[in-house]
N, C-alpha and C positions, 0 to 999 in steps of 0.2 A: 316597754311591755311586750311580752311574748304570748301569743295565742296558741292554745293547745289544738293540735290538728285533729284530735279524736273527739273531745267533748266541747271544744270551742271556748273554754274558760280562759280569761285573760290572767296571766301571771306576771309578777314583777320581774324586772331584769335581774339577772344573776341566778334565777331559779332554774335548775336543770330539769326537774321532773314536774309535771302538772300537779298542783296541790289538790286537785279534785279527783283525778283518775290515776295519777302516777305515771302517765305516759311521758316518755322523754320529749322535752321541748326542742323545737328546731333552734339552731344557732340564731341568736338575735342579730338583727341588722345593725350596723354601726349607727350611732346617733348622729344628728345633724351637725353637731359641733365637731365630732371626730372626722366626719366626711369633709367638712370645710377645711379643717387643718391639713388633712392629707392633700387636698387640692391646692392649697396655698404652697405647701412644700414642693409639690410637683411643678407649680408655676415658677417658683424661685430657682429650682434646678434648671428648668428650661431657659430662664432668663440668663443664668450664669453661663450656660452653654453658648447662647447667642452672643453674649459679651466676649467670651473667649474666642469665638470664631471671628468677631469683628477685629479684635486686637491682632490676631495672627495674620501673617503675610499670605496673600492669595497663592494657592498652590498652582504651579505651572505644570501642565500636562507633560509627560515624558516625550511625547511626539513633538510638541512645540519646541522643547529644548533641543532635541536632535535636529530639527529643521533649522533652528537659529544657528547652531554651530556649523552645520553644513554650508549655510549661506556665507558665513564669515570665511570659511575655508576656500570657497569658490572665489570670493573677492580677492583674497591674498594671492591665490594662484593666478588670477587674471592680471593683477598688478605685476607679478614677477614675469609673466609671459610678455607683457607689454615692454617692460624694461629690457628683457633679452632681445626683443625685436629691434628696439631703438639702438642698442649697442651693436647688434649685428649689422644694421644698415650703415652706421657710422664707420665700422671697421672696413666693410667692403668698399664704401665710397672713398675712404681714405687711401686704400690700396689702389683703387682705380684711378685716383687723381694724380698719382705719381707720374711725373713727366719722363718720357723716354728720350734720352739725349742721342742725337745723331750728328756726328761731325766727321769730316774727312780731311785729307791732306794731299798735296801735289807738289812736285812730281812723285810718282810711286817709288822711285829709287832716290834715296837721300844720301848726299855725300857731304863730308865735312867741308865747311866753308861755303856751302851753297845755300841759297835762300829757299825756305820751305813755306808754302802757304797753307794755313789751316782755316777751314770754313765750317761754320756751324749751320746745321739744317734743322735744328729743333723747332717744333711748332710752339707758338705762344711764348717764345723766349724774349725777355726784355732786358736782361743784363747778363754779362759774360765775365768770367775770370779764368784766364788760362795759366797753367803751370806746366812748363815743358820738361820738367824732370831732370834737367841737366845742371841745376844749381844756379841758373841765371836769375837775376833780380829785376829784369825788365818788366814793365807793366804792360799787360795785354788784356784789355777789357772791351774789345770790339767783337762784332760777329765774325769778321774776317781779319786774321792777323798773320804776320810774317815773322819767321824766326830762322836763325842760322845756328846750327850745331857746330861747335869747334872740335869736338872729340868724337871718335867712332864708338859704336856700342849700341846697346838696346836701352831705350828710354821710354818711360811711361808718361804720356802727355795727359794731364788731367784738366777737365773742363767743369766749372761750376756754373749752373744755370739758375737764374733768379734767386741767387743767394742760398739755395738749399738743395737742389738736385745736382748730384755729382756723378760723373762717369769718366773713364780713362781709356786710353788707346795706346798700344805699344808701337813704337817705331824703331827701325834699325838704321843706324847711320853707318855708312861705309866710308872708309878713309879715301880721300881723293888723291889720285896719283898724277903728279905733274911730270911730264917727260919733255926734256929739251930736244926739239926736233930741228934745231938750227943746222945741225950737221947731217947732211944728206946720206952719208955713208953709214949712219947708225940704224940698225934694225931693232925696232921696239918689240920686246917679247914680254907679255903679261900672262902669268899663270893664274887661272881661276875659272869658275863655272861660266858658261856662255849665257845661261838664262836663269832667272830667279823668280820666285813668287813674291807677291807683296808681303812684306813683313819677314821674309826669310833672310837670315844672316848668311854672309858669304865672306870668304877670305881671298884676297888677291895678292899675288907676289910679283914684284918687278924682276924679271930675269933678263933684262936688256944688257947686252954686252957693252959696257962703257969704256972699254979699252981704247 
């Protein structure tokens, strides 16, 4: 029912003008049933939205994603840095652990047929293997060894310490000159340098008059 605002007469729904005075009637309010239907429809739509929200995966804020990715990146960089440090330590320790070989020989002037003494002075050495460089097959596995060179020339004497560290030293062997001095009237003449440095090669010639 719609009530006329001018004369107050009640008019049936659907009537646009008052049947008593002809005044246009106000728009009628929706009936109870229509209002209830609209409310039910709104509730169903709201429930559908809630259901759809529950099914969907929770949205992760952009800031949280960025923070998570940065954390993984820092972890990877930290692992790589740690590996690099370990490798560097092993590298430098490996180089520092290399044994420095120190050995010498005497006398300082070596002649063919004369015995030479080689002495190792390497710290923490426990085994030795000598190679005199002249093709000899003799076994020399002690800290101090003796050797005789049969030929003149320059030879590289190699020493292996503890089965892995190797070093070498060059020696110059001079041909030994033997002069028969049984005859007192023979004057020995030898042509060659009067002094030499250790390891320096020299040539001597016998110019003795053997007539």
